[in-house]
N, C-alpha and C positions, 0 to 999 in steps of 0.2 A: 303729460306733466304731470306727475305723483300726485297722488292728496295730499301729502306731506309737506310736498312743496321741492321732493329731488326730481332734478330733470330725468327722462328718457326710463320712463320706464317699461318693464319689458317682462313682468312675469304676469300671471291672468290664472284663478283658479275656476276648474271645472263641477268643483260641489258646491262653492259660493254662492252667495245670490249676487248676481251682475255678472258683469264680465269686464268691467274694467279695469286696466292698468297697474301697477302696480309698481314699485322699484322692488332692490332685494330685501333693504330693514323694513318696510310692511310687509310682504309675502313671509318675512319670520315672525314678524310681532303676530298677526293676526292667525295665526295656525300654529300657535304653542300650543293652544287645547284640539288642536283637527289633525294628529297627525297622519288620520289616513285619505287626509284630500290629495286629490291630480292635478296636478300644477305643471302649464304652458309655457315654455319660452322664447319669447320673442329671435329671432335668432336673424333677419334683414332681412327674410324673403317669405317667411313661416312661421308657424308657429310649434315646436317641437317638443312632443310630450317628455320629461325631465322629471326628477324625485324629492321631495322634502329632504330626503337622506342626504343626494348630491348640494343644496342649495346647505347644507349645514345641521339642519333640524334634530336634534337628541329628542328622546322620548326618555323621562326618568320618572321610574320609579320606583317604588316605597316612600314619598313624599309629593307635597300640593306643588303646585304649575307655581313656579318664579323660587322655591325654595331647592337652592344649592345644596346638594350630600357631598357629603366629605370625601368618602367615598364610592363613589362611580365604579359598577365593573362592566364591563363592555361587552356581550352575548357573545359565544366561539366566534369566532374570525368575521367580528365587529358587524355577520349577515343576519337579523333576524327577518323572519318571511310572515306576514299577518294576514292569511287568507279572512277577504272582508264580501260583502254579497255581489259587492260591483269592481271588484280588480283584486289583481297578487299582489300586494307590498309590501315592498324592500324596504323595510325600515332601519335607523338607526337607534336602536335601545339599549338602555342603562342600566343592569338591576341595584337595586341600594344595598352596600356592604358595610353599613354601619353596623353596630354593635349589637342594637334591636331590632334589627333591622326583620323581615319574619322571611320568610323559604321564597325560593325562586318564583313559584305555581304561588302560591298564596300571590303575592306581587302582581303576579300578570292575570288572577282570577278579581283580586279587589279593583281591574280596571279594563275587568268584563271581557277579558281573551280568554281563549278556554287551549291551555300546552296541546300537543299531542303527545308529551311524556313528561314526567314527573320526576326525571332524572338530566337535568344539563338540557332542559326545551331551547329546538333554536327555531319553531314556528309554533304559531298560533292559528286561533280562528277564532273572528269576533262572536261573542256571543248576536248578537244582530242576524250575524249570516246565517249559525249555525238553527234559529227559530225564524229567520227565512226559509230555508235550505225543509227545516219541520213541515211545515207548514202549507209550502209549497207542494212536498210526498203527499202530504192526507188530499188536494187539494184538486192537483194535476197528475200525481202517481208519479213522476218526473222520476229519472234516473238519477244515482248521485255520479255517474259519469257525463249524462247530462249535464249535468246542474254543473260540475266541476268547467266542460269543456266553454261551457257559459262564461265561467271567470273569467278562463283564459282568453278569450276571443276577444273582452267587452278589455282586456289587460292591454291588450296585441291583437287587432284584425287584420293583420296583413302578412303575417310571417314570419316580416322580415328580425322580431324580439323570441328566440327560442329560452320560452321559458324552464325551469326546473318541475320534473313533473310533479307534482305534491298529493297527486291523485292518492294515494292509499293511505295516505296521511289525514284525505280529510275522510274517508272512510273510515277511521280509527275513530276520529271527531266524534260523526255524528255519530254511531253504535253510543260511545257511553254518555253522549248529549241526551239522549234518547233515557235511557235509563239513567240519568241523575232526575231527569224531569220529570219522568215517570216517580219515584221516589218520591220527589219532589210537590208536585201536582196530588198523589195520596195520602201526602203526611207523613208519612215513614221517613224521610234524612234524618227526624232526630229522635225516632223512635228508642223509646231507653235501653231497650233487647238490641240495638243496631239494625245494621239493614238481615244480619243475618237472623232475628226474631218475623220477617213478614212472613204473616199467614198465607197458605192456600188461595189465592184468588184475591188478597186482598188490597191487589190495584186494577180490579178489571172494574174496567168503567160499560154501563150498558148504552148504548147505540138507538134514539130514539128512529125510526122513520120516517120520512116524508113522498111527499108526492109534488113532485111540478105542472103547472097547466104549461101545454104546448103554446109556442109562442107562433105569429104571422109575419109578414111582412109589415103590416099596420103597426102594431106596437114596436115592432123590430128593424127601424129600419137601416138601409144599410151607404154607408160609407160610400166606398167604393159602387163607381154607378160604371161597372168595363171596363176602370182604368187598369188593372192589372189581371191576373187570371181568364176569372168568370167575367161571360158576355154578360150586356145589362138584362137583366132580368126583366125587367115591363114588357120592353120586344120583345124577348123571349116568351115568355111567355103566354105573351098572344098573340104572336103567330102560330104557337103548336094547338092553343085554343082553336086560331081559326081554321088550322087543316087535319085536323086531326076529328075523326067522327066515331060514335062508338058503330060496333058495325062493321069496320073497316079493318080487320088482324092485320098482326103484322105478316110479310108473307116470310112462307117456311124454306130455311136452306135447305139448297137440293146437291151440297157437298157433306159433310161432317156436320153433326149435330152441332150443333152450335148452341149451348144453355142462354148463353146468352141474347139469341140471337131466337128461337124458337121460343124460349120460356118467357119471351115479353110481354106478356096478353094473360099469363096462368100465374106469375108472383102475384103472392099475397102481399101489397101494396097496400091496403086498410091503417088511416094515422100516420100514416108518414109523408114528410114533404118530398123527402129522396130517399134514392133508394143506391145510386152512388154517383158520383161524378164521372163523364164523359172528360176526355182530354185531347185538345189541339188549341181554341180556345176553350178555359172551361165551361161548364152547366152541368146540373144534377141531370138527373136522371129519375123520370119518374116513374116511368115500367120495364125496366134494362135500357139493353139498347136499341133503342126500335131507332130506325132506321132516319125517320124523319126529324129525332131530337139530333144525332150526332149528324147530317144535313148539314143542319142552323147552325152545328159548332163548326164543321170542317172550311162553308164558305163565311163566315163570320172572321174565321181566323188569313184566311186569303184576300182579305179586303187591304189588308195590308203589305199584301205580295204581287200585286198587280204587273208589278213590273220584272216579275220573273219568269223566265223564257222555258225554265227546263222546272219538271215538277215531278220525284218521285216520292209517291205516296205512300205510307205506308200503315198494314192498318189491320189486326188478325182474325177478320173478319170481310178481308177487299175481298175474295172473286165473291161475296153476295150482294156485299154494300153497289159496288162499283156498277153493276150489270146499267142502274135506272138510274143512274145516280146523273147525267147532264137532261136528260127528263123533267126530273125531278126540281132542277135548276129552275127552269123552267114557271113553275109554279112561285119562283123568291122575288121577291122587291128588286130592281133591275142594281142596285145597287151593290148587290151580291151575288152577279153574273159574274165567271170566268170566260177569255176568250180561250177555249181550250182547243179549238179550229189553228191556233200559231202558238200553239205552246206545245212542248214533249212534255207529256205524259205518260206516266208508268204507276202500276197498280204494284204493288208489293208486298205477300208475308212476312214476318216478323221471323229469323231462323227457328228459336225454342218452340213454334205453335205450326211452322210450317209438317213435321211429318205425321200432324193429327189430320191432313187433308190426305184428298182421292188423289192419283196420281196422275188426274191432267192438270190440276192445281198446281200440286209439288212446280210444273214444269214450269207452267206459263207463268207464277209469280216468286220464285223464287230468283232472292238475292245473288245468287251466285253466276246468274246470267244476264246480267244485265252491266253493259259496260260505265265504269268512272264510279262504284257504286265501295271499288275495292274489301278492303274485310266489314264493311260494318253489318249490322245484325239488325238494325231494325230497334233493339228492343231495349233502347234507351229512356223513352217513353213509359217503360212499368216499370225499369230503379226504382224510380220516385216513388214506388209506394210499398217499399219498405221503411223508405222515412219515414213518409205521412200516415200509413196507417196508425201506429201508437196515436196520434194525438186525437181518435176518433173518439176517445175517453171522455175527453175535454168537450170533444164538440158533439157529442149526440145531441148533448140534453140543450146546444144554444140554442136561439132565434135565429132563422134562416142568414139574415144578412151579419149577422153576427158570428155566424159559422163560415160565411162565405170571406168575410174581410178579414178574417183569421187564416183559414186556408190559403187567401193570394199570400200574406204574409211568407208565413211555413213555402210556400211555393221560389215567395225568393232570395226568402234564404240560403234553402238549397240550390238554385241556381249561382247564388251569388259565391257561395262554397265551391261550386264547379270552377268556376270563372276563377279563382284564389289559386285552386290545385291544378290548372291549369299554364298559368302565370311563370 
């Protein structure tokens, strides 16, 4: 029952406070002033996304709310696109065609919509979205392409609804917005001589420098405790502390010169909480890819795979790492042990890395000679770094657990996109 007494309410708004269902008339009344809210309709089995335009809402410019325009002018093809910070909206929009009406661009600006063009605009961005992107680009150096894709995926993350590409329009609006705001903030927008009279350096702002104190596990506790990709940190660090001894150097490679291994004890790490991240289950690396770190990450990842009979283990320094893997396993708690004598275990080197190895290692660890792997190259774990490396500009000054929670979130997003692209 709708709050107005109407039976069979079937609409709800994703942006309004609360999740109660309302009838059509109430949905239209509530959203007279909220034309960019996202609406869902109950179809009998599930909620289906719809639009206020589809429900009959018209966004009238040039007049106060509830004031009827005597000469409304629909936008071209009755299709106007508004980019907001959380979605791409198709709205029913009418310009005012009264005798005293302002130009169309002015009507849009008066309701905080920034048009793509000054002549017959067919799309616009909200001031809020442009402000949001500007702040986000300042703080995270996010690319406009990434920002636009975020908005597109928030609009539809299933791939079943193909949106028209408005990326080029967004770039143009962002560029114009930056310039307009620069003129405004530097008090040049109403200069008596116009913008052309702006002197050299008049818009320059001095940037103060600052230093950040390094955080710690105590002041920055994590929300994830091994729930996603990173291993549980306390157990991981306790294990490393109990097994690592000063004066017990990393065993050198007898194959090619693997910097990750040979330089593990030589890399400068003063003042760094981590020098990298190792994949399998994820964990921070304190001094390059020390075997003890990678052993822990490997055995941790295998805890959820005890029923797997065939193990094809691909690692770019596997020719050295596998030599003492099973003897090192004996130093781990029993829950980390693998019954490798009753499994088919094959150690492999990813194809891109393989040519750098000595001949006997190329023969012994090649994917090309292993039954059942087909055209697998073993490089899939490396692909994600191209996506995740730019986040270092955000994570390098985070607290240790905030960093891991952020990376967990990004890794999930990477895998989710892979799953969707395979569907």
